[in-house]
N, C-alpha and C positions, 0 to 999 in steps of 0.2 A: 119928397119924390113921389110918394103914393098919390097925393092929390093931383099932381101933374099928370100922372098915368091915368087916373080916373077921368080927368078932364079930356084928355086925347081920345078915350074910348067913346065919347059922345059924338065924335065926328065920323065914325065908321058907319057905312051902310050894311044892310043885310048881306051876308055872304062875304063881306069885306075881309081881306087878309091882313093881319098885323104880324110883322116880323121884328123881333127885338134882339139885338145883340149887345151884350154888356158884360161887365165884370161881376162876379158873384162876391158876396160880402163874406169872405173866409180868410183864415190865417194864410192859407196857400196863395191866395190872390194878393194879399198884402205883401208877401215875400216876392212872388214872381212879377206881379203887375206893377207894384210901386218900387220896391227896392231893385228889382232886376232891370225894369225898363228905364227908370229915372236915374238911379244912382250908379248902377254897374255898367249897362249898355249905353245909357244916355241917349236913347232913340227918341225920347219925348222930353220936353222942358221939365225942369224940377218943380215939384208941387203942382203938377197937372192933375194928379189923381189923389183922391181922399177917401179912405176906406169907408168912413161913415156915410158917404154919399152913394156907395155901391148898394145894390139891392139883390137879395136873395132870389133865386128862381122860384122858390115856393111862394114867396110874397107876391111876385108878378103873376104867377099862376092863380093865386087866391083872388087878387084884385080883378083880373081878367074874367074869371068865372063869375064873380059877383056883378060884373058889368055886362054879363050876357055873352061872353065869348066861350068857345070850345077850344081848349088847347090841343093841338094836334101833335106837337112834338117839342120836346126839350132835349137839346143835345149839346155836349161840350164842343168847343172849337178851339183850335190851336194854330197859331200862325206857322206856316211851313218855313218861310224865310222872312222874319220880321224886319230885316235890314233892307229888303227889296223896296223899290219905288212903289210897287203894287203887290203887297204880300198876299199869298194865297192861304186860304184857311182849310185846315183838315178837320173833318168830323170825327170827334172822339167821344167815348162814353162818359169820361170824367168831366163834370160840370163844376168842379171846385174853383177854377180860376176864371174862364170865360165861358159863356153859354149863348146859344141862339135858341129862341123860342118862337113857334109859329102858332098862331091862333086865328079862328074865324068867328065872325060875329053871327050869333044865332038868330033865328027868325023870331024867337019869343022874347027878345030883350026889350026892356022898357025904355032904354036910352037911345033908341035908333032915330037918326035924323031922317026927315022926309023931304 
C-alpha cells in the first residue's frame, strides 16, 4: 500500500490538493468496519475488507511528508446513515475507525511533475 501511495504522489503539481478517506488499522475498525458492516449489517459483501490492507493515518502522514506534502487536517469521519443510498459523513475527532486526510503538495518537493 505504501508504494502505491508514493507512486500516486508523483502525479501532483505544486499546490495540488490530495484528499484521502479510508479505514484506520485498529481493533475498533476491525470490529465496526469488518464485523459490523459485513457480518451484522450486511451492507457490503463478505470479505470486502481486510484489516491488513488498512493503513494508519500516521503512516499516510509520514509518507506524504516524505513525498513533499504538507498535511493540513486529519479528522475522523462517521456515516450519519450508512444504509442510505448516498450516506452523509459527519466530522468527528476520533480517527480510530475511519479518517479523512487533506494535504497539499509543497513547492520544495523533489517529485513534482512539470
